[in-house]
C-alpha positions in Angstrom: 22.3 14.5 18.4 24.2 14.1 15.1 23.5 11.0 13.1 26.2 8.3 13.2 25.7 7.4 9.5 23.7 8.3 6.5 20.0 8.0 7.3 18.6 4.6 6.5 15.2 4.4 4.9 13.2 1.3 5.9 9.8 2.7 5.2 9.2 1.8 1.6 5.6 0.8 2.2 4.8 4.4 3.1 6.5 5.8 0.0 9.3 4.7 -2.3 12.1 7.1 -3.2 11.7 8.7 -6.7 13.2 6.1 -9.1 16.2 7.5 -11.1 14.4 6.6 -14.4 11.2 8.4 -13.2 13.3 11.4 -12.2 15.0 11.5 -15.6 11.6 11.1 -17.4 10.4 14.1 -15.4 13.4 16.2 -16.2 12.8 15.5 -19.9 9.3 17.0 -19.8 9.3 19.6 -17.0 10.1 22.4 -19.4 7.3 21.3 -21.7 4.1 23.5 -21.7 0.6 22.6 -22.5 -2.7 21.3 -21.2 -3.4 17.7 -22.4 -7.0 18.7 -23.1 -6.0 21.5 -25.5 -6.1 20.8 -29.3 -3.0 22.8 -30.3 0.4 21.4 -30.8 1.5 21.9 -27.1 -1.6 20.2 -25.8 -1.3 17.3 -28.3 2.3 16.8 -27.2 1.2 16.5 -23.5 -1.7 14.3 -24.5 0.7 11.9 -26.2 2.8 11.7 -23.0 -0.3 11.0 -21.0 -1.5 8.3 -23.3 1.9 6.6 -23.4 1.7 6.2 -19.6 -1.8 4.9 -19.8 -0.7 2.4 -22.5 2.2 1.2 -20.3 -0.1 0.3 -17.4 -2.7 -1.2 -19.7 -0.1 -3.4 -21.3 1.4 -4.4 -17.9 -2.0 -5.5 -16.6 -3.2 -7.0 -19.9 -6.3 -4.7 -20.0 -8.5 -5.0 -23.0 -8.6 -1.3 -23.7 -6.3 1.6 -22.5 -9.5 3.5 -21.7 -10.1 1.0 -18.9 -7.3 2.9 -17.0 -8.5 6.1 -15.2 -5.8 8.4 -13.9 -6.4 10.1 -10.6 -4.7 11.4 -7.4 -3.8 8.1 -5.9 -5.0 5.0 -4.0 -7.4 6.8 -1.6 -9.3 8.4 -4.5 -9.4 5.2 -6.5 -10.7 3.2 -3.5 -13.2 5.8 -2.5 -14.5 6.0 -6.1 -15.3 2.3 -6.3 -16.8 2.0 -2.8 -19.0 5.1 -3.3 -20.1 3.9 -6.7 -21.7 0.8 -5.0 -22.8 2.5 -1.8 -24.8 5.0 -3.8 -26.5 2.1 -5.5 -27.6 0.5 -2.2 -25.3 -2.5 -2.9 -24.2 -5.1 -0.5 -20.5 -4.4 0.2 -18.1 -6.8 1.8 -14.5 -5.6 2.7 -11.8 -7.4 4.4 -11.0 -6.5 8.0 -7.4 -5.7 7.2 -8.1 -3.1 4.4 -6.5 0.3 4.4 -8.6 2.9 6.2 -9.8 4.4 2.9 -11.6 1.2 2.2 -12.4 -0.2 5.6 -14.1 3.0 7.0 -15.6 4.6 3.9 -18.9 2.7 3.9 -20.6 2.5 7.3 -22.9 -0.4 6.3 -20.2 -2.6 4.7 -19.7 -6.0 6.2 -16.1 -6.9 7.3 -14.7 -10.2 6.1 -12.8 -11.7 9.0 -9.2 -12.9 8.8 -7.3 -15.6 10.6 -4.3 -15.1 12.9 -2.1 -15.1 9.9 -4.0 -12.3 8.2 -5.7 -14.4 5.5 -9.3 -13.7 4.7 -11.8 -16.4 5.8 -13.0 -17.9 2.5 -15.7 -20.0 4.1 -17.2 -16.9 5.8 -17.1 -15.1 2.5 -18.9 -17.8 0.6 -21.5 -18.3 3.4 -22.2 -14.5 3.5 -22.4 -14.2 -0.3 -24.8 -17.1 -0.5 -27.2 -15.1 1.8 -27.0 -11.8 -0.1 -30.0 -10.5 -2.0 -29.1 -11.2 -5.6 -31.4 -8.4 -6.8 -29.0 -5.9 -5.4 -25.4 -5.2 -6.7 -22.7 -6.9 -4.6 -19.1 -5.7 -4.2 -16.3 -7.7 -2.6 -13.2 -5.6 -1.9 -10.0 -7.3 -0.7 -6.5 -5.9 -1.0 -3.9 -8.0 -2.8 -1.0 -7.1 -0.5 -1.4 -5.8 3.0 0.5 -2.6 3.7 1.4 -3.5 7.3 2.2 -7.2 7.3 3.0 -7.8 3.6 0.5 -10.6 3.5 -0.6 -11.7 0.0 -4.3 -12.6 -0.1 -5.6 -15.6 -2.0 -7.3 -13.2 -4.5 -7.8 -15.8 -7.2 -9.9 -17.9 -4.8 -11.8 -14.8 -3.7 -12.6 -13.9 -7.3 -13.8 -17.5 -8.0 -16.1 -17.4 -5.0 -17.4 -13.9 -5.7 -18.3 -14.7 -9.3 -20.4 -17.7 -8.2 -22.7 -15.1 -6.7 -22.4 -12.5 -9.5 -20.5 -10.1 -7.2 -18.1 -7.5 -8.5 -14.6 -7.6 -7.2 -12.3 -4.7 -6.3 -8.7 -5.1 -5.2 -6.4 -2.4 -3.7 -3.1 -3.4 -5.4 -1.2 -0.3 -4.2 1.4 -2.5 -2.3 1.5 -5.2 -4.9 2.4 -3.5 -8.2 6.1 -3.8 -8.9 6.6 -6.4 -6.1 4.7 -9.4 -7.4 3.2 -10.2 -10.8 0.0 -8.2 -11.2 -2.0 -9.0 -14.3 -5.7 -9.4 -15.2 -5.0 -13.0 -16.4 -3.9 -13.8 -12.8 -6.5 -11.7 -11.1 -9.6 -11.1 -13.4 -11.1 -8.4 -11.1 -13.5 -5.6 -12.1 -11.6 -2.8 -10.4 -8.0 -2.5 -9.3 -6.3 0.5 -7.5 -2.7 1.7 -7.9 -0.5 4.5 -6.5 2.5 6.1 -8.2 4.6 6.9 -5.2 4.6 3.3 -4.0 6.7 2.2 -7.0 9.0 5.2 -7.3 6.8 7.7 -9.1 5.4 10.9 -7.8 3.0 11.4 -4.8 -0.4 12.7 -5.8 -0.8 10.4 -8.8 -2.5 7.1 -9.2 -4.6 4.9 -11.4 -7.8 2.9 -11.3 -8.5 0.0 -13.6 -12.2 -0.2 -14.4 -13.4 -3.2 -16.5 -15.4 -2.2 -19.5 -19.1 -1.9 -18.6 -18.5 -2.3 -14.9 -20.6 0.2 -12.8 -18.8 3.5 -12.3 -19.8 6.9 -10.8 -17.3 9.7 -11.0 -16.2 11.1 -7.7 -14.9 14.4 -9.1 -17.2 16.2 -11.5 -16.4 18.9 -14.1 -14.8 18.8 -17.5 -14.6 15.0 -17.7 -10.9 15.0 -18.9 -10.3 11.3 -18.0 -12.6 9.7 -20.6 -15.6 11.3 -18.8 -14.7 9.2 -15.7 -12.8 11.8 -13.7 -12.6 15.6 -14.0 -9.7 18.0 -13.5 -6.7 19.0 -15.5 -4.6 16.0 -16.3 -1.4 15.5 -14.3 0.8 14.7 -17.2 4.0 15.0 -15.2 2.7 12.5 -12.7 1.7 10.2 -15.5 5.2 10.4 -17.1 6.9 9.6 -13.8 4.5 6.7 -13.2 5.0 5.2 -16.6 8.8 5.3 -16.2 8.7 3.9 -12.7 6.4 1.1 -13.8 8.7 0.1 -16.6 11.7 0.1 -14.2 9.7 -2.0 -11.7 9.2 -4.7 -14.2 13.0 -5.2 -14.3 13.5 -5.3 -10.5 14.2 -8.5 -8.6 13.2 -8.9 -5.0 14.8 -12.3 -4.4 17.9 -10.8 -2.7 15.7 -8.6 -0.5 13.6 -11.6 0.5 16.8 -13.4 1.6 17.9 -10.4 3.6 14.5 -10.1 5.2 14.3 -13.8 6.1 17.8 -13.7 7.6 17.0 -10.6 9.6 13.9 -12.3 11.0 15.9 -15.3 12.1 18.6 -13.2 13.7 16.0 -11.1 15.6 14.3 -14.2 16.9 17.6 -15.9 17.8 18.5 -12.8 19.8 15.1 -12.3 21.4 12.9 -15.5 21.3 10.0 -13.6 22.8 9.9 -11.2 19.9 7.1 -11.8 17.4 6.9 -11.5 13.7 3.3 -11.3 12.6 2.0 -13.3 9.6 5.4 -15.0 9.2 3.7 -18.2 8.1 1.7 -16.5 5.4 2.7 -15.7 1.8 4.2 -12.3 1.9 5.9 -9.8 -0.3 9.7 -9.9 0.0 10.3 -6.5 1.6 8.0 -6.3 4.6 8.1 -7.5 8.2 5.9 -6.6 11.1 7.8 -7.2 14.4 7.0 -6.9 18.1 9.7 -5.7 20.5 8.6 -7.1 23.9 7.9 -4.4 26.5 8.9 -1.4 24.3 6.1 0.8 23.0 6.2 1.3 19.2 6.2 5.1 19.5 9.3 4.8 21.8 10.9 2.5 19.2 10.2 4.9 16.4 12.0 7.8 18.2 14.9 5.6 19.2 15.4 4.3 15.7 15.1 7.9 14.4 17.9 8.9 16.7 19.9 6.1 15.2 19.2 7.5 11.8 16.8 4.7 10.8 13.3 5.4 9.4 10.7 2.8 10.3 6.9 3.1 11.1 4.3 1.9 13.4 2.0 0.8 10.6 0.1 2.6 7.8 1.7 6.1 7.2 -1.9 7.4 7.1 -2.4 6.6 10.8 1.1 6.1 12.2 0.8 9.2 14.4 -2.1 7.6 16.3 -1.3 5.9 19.6 -3.8 3.1 19.3 -3.5 -0.6 18.3 -3.3 -1.3 14.6 -6.8 -2.3 13.2 -4.9 -4.8 11.0 -3.2 -6.5 14.0 -6.4 -6.3 16.0 -8.3 -8.1 13.2 -5.6 -10.8 13.4 -6.4 -11.1 17.1 -3.2 -9.7 18.3 -3.7 -8.5 21.9 -3.6 -4.7 22.2 -0.4 -4.5 24.3 1.5 -6.6 21.8 0.1 -4.6 18.9 1.3 -1.4 20.5 4.8 -2.9 20.7 4.9 -3.6 17.0 6.7 -1.7 14.2 6.7 -2.2 10.4 10.0 -2.5 8.6 9.8 -2.2 4.8 12.9 -2.4 2.6 13.6 -1.5 -1.0 15.3 -3.2 -3.9 18.6 -1.5 -3.1 18.7 -2.7 0.5 22.1 -4.3 1.4 23.5 -6.6 4.0 25.2 -3.7 5.6 21.8 -2.0 6.0 20.4 -5.1 7.6 23.3 -5.4 10.0 22.9 -1.7 11.0 19.2 -2.2 11.7 19.8 -5.4 13.6 22.4 -3.8 15.8 20.1 -0.8 16.5 17.2 -3.2 17.3 19.4 -5.0 19.8 20.7 -1.8 21.4 17.2 -0.3 21.7 15.9 -3.5 23.3 18.8 -3.9 25.7 18.5 -0.2 26.8 14.8 -0.6 27.3 15.5 -3.3 29.9 17.7 -1.0 31.9 15.7 1.4 33.9 18.8 3.6 34.4 18.8 4.6 30.8 15.3 5.5 29.7 14.5 5.7 26.0 12.9 8.8 24.5 9.1 8.6 24.8 6.2 10.5 23.4 5.2 11.0 27.0 8.4 12.4 28.4 9.7 14.7 25.6 9.9 18.4 26.6 7.3 20.6 25.0 8.3 22.2 21.7 9.0 25.9 21.8 7.0 28.2 19.6 8.9 29.8 16.8 
């Protein structure tokens, strides 16, 4: 079926389009040759580009030293590195129940910090548990700053204050926060913080990890030690250049208009369908994200119906959106499984317009109305014809 309009991308939390400034920065260096570890003029040129990107992130965060920034392949590697560092030391590890799978599932003995129905971590539980931890062992508390499915902003400052009372190290996955809310070490004096280039308009396969000076650290990838002896492998200079340019551009972006559009969309949806549910609506959230339940319509059915309309949305984290099971994030928020399986994530970008919102709203209404009419079944993962082999 041909698309009625230009495809509409409402899946920014999965990946952001390459920012024009990042694209231009890439084009400016793609013809350059040289390994950033080489001492000759070509290598030195690439090393300069790499270090400029490192300096950009260090200055944005307010890091004490640029060397506290370790470039890597993205959020999963950064999170794994921190968690494995502490697991290998036999540490007590506490992670929130709404973390990305690359944090939540990496350490089998980690304790999960519960959240309330609004997706906010239980600070009382955290303090009670920390007070009972063996202080002779290292302790790590890992809580994401912004949730990738609901957009909830965690009270990280309070979490840090509690953790430091018990000499615990603090790690925060800030992949969904950078470029959307202020992220500095003055605001959030953590020991570790994870970032991913493609979430802010850089390239996939590139990320960064902030590691506070003298904080425990064990390299996940061994070899030549190209990243200040903290990570091995040939430096991804092109990825760093795009990341640096995207980060600079992100500092200039305003999300206030997107927040107004999101809030108005939520109101319109609830006015049209009062039994719809928007999860974590009462919590502090980033401006671009809403998690909404369409009553009686499975989320996989919704995804296909929206796709036919030329609108890209998701059922949750892109890393697990193909799995037909309730979201662990919504489950942790005590959303019943049937309702969780009727929920999609909508995540907008800084260029989203009122026209885009109107198009999504009209599509949502149409899909919901059609679902209530048994005479016109929607596409379903269960009734699609099998694909023919090529």
